[in-house]
C-alpha positions in Angstrom: 28.1 57.4 95.2 31.0 55.4 96.5 33.4 54.1 93.8 35.2 50.8 94.5 38.1 49.6 92.4 41.3 47.5 92.2 44.4 49.2 90.8 45.9 47.4 87.8 48.8 46.2 90.1 46.1 44.2 91.9 44.3 42.8 88.9 45.0 39.3 90.3 42.8 40.3 93.3 40.0 41.4 90.9 40.3 38.1 89.0 40.2 36.1 92.3 37.0 38.0 93.4 35.4 37.3 90.0 36.2 33.6 90.2 35.4 33.1 93.9 32.5 35.4 94.5 31.1 36.3 91.0 32.1 39.9 91.3 31.6 41.9 88.1 33.7 44.8 86.9 32.7 47.5 84.5 34.6 49.0 81.6 33.6 51.7 79.1 31.3 49.6 77.1 29.9 46.9 79.4 31.6 44.5 81.7 35.0 42.8 81.8 35.1 39.1 81.0 36.7 37.3 83.9 39.4 35.8 81.6 40.5 39.3 80.5 41.2 40.6 84.0 44.7 39.2 84.4 45.8 40.9 81.2 45.2 44.3 82.7 48.1 43.9 85.2 50.7 46.0 83.4 48.4 48.9 82.6 47.9 52.0 84.7 44.2 51.3 85.0 41.6 51.1 87.7 39.3 48.0 87.6 36.0 49.3 88.9 33.5 47.1 90.7 30.2 47.1 88.8 27.2 48.5 90.7 25.4 45.1 90.5 28.3 43.6 92.6 28.5 46.2 95.4 26.2 44.1 97.6 29.1 41.6 97.9 30.9 44.2 100.0 28.2 44.1 102.7 28.9 41.8 105.6 27.3 38.3 105.6 26.9 35.6 108.2 30.2 33.7 108.5 32.4 36.6 107.3 35.6 37.5 109.2 36.2 41.2 109.4 39.4 43.1 110.4 39.7 46.6 111.7 40.9 48.8 114.6 38.9 49.4 117.7 40.3 52.0 120.0 43.7 51.9 118.2 43.9 48.1 118.7 43.8 45.7 115.7 40.7 43.6 116.0 39.1 40.6 114.3 35.4 40.0 114.3 33.3 37.0 113.2 29.8 37.6 111.8 28.0 34.7 113.5 24.3 35.6 114.0 22.0 35.9 111.0 19.6 38.4 112.5 19.0 42.0 111.6 20.6 43.3 114.7 23.9 41.5 114.1 23.9 42.6 110.4 23.3 46.1 111.5 26.3 45.8 113.8 28.3 44.5 110.8 27.3 47.6 108.8 28.3 49.8 111.7 31.7 48.1 111.8 32.1 48.6 108.1 31.5 52.4 108.6 34.2 52.4 111.3 36.7 51.0 108.8 36.4 47.3 109.3 36.9 45.2 106.1 35.9 41.7 105.1 39.0 39.6 105.0 37.5 36.1 104.6 34.2 34.7 103.3 33.3 31.0 103.3 36.9 30.2 104.2 38.2 32.0 101.1 40.4 35.2 101.2 38.3 38.3 100.4 40.4 41.0 98.7 39.0 44.4 99.7 39.0 47.0 97.0 40.2 50.6 97.2 37.2 52.9 98.1 36.8 56.4 96.7 33.9 58.5 98.1 
């Protein structure tokens, strides 16, 4: 299973994702409280995305994605709400594209460990 996390040095990104998109983060015994995330910043810790929030990392209509196509930086806009377009979005994600904006709000992509 893929593991997604934010290093402690980017705890502010985890905090932003919790506030803006409702992303949850797991700790040893349960989930982090959103208010606690900024306090992690000084630690050498990885803030792991909870399984129940992994769906937020899938492309949605209106998302802006960034990646490289044929060694050329590229921006794509997910604009059609049908299965074919979302399938194309999933294929782009497999090719290394990352969501950079959702609903006009910056989307902070986590580190991914297979």
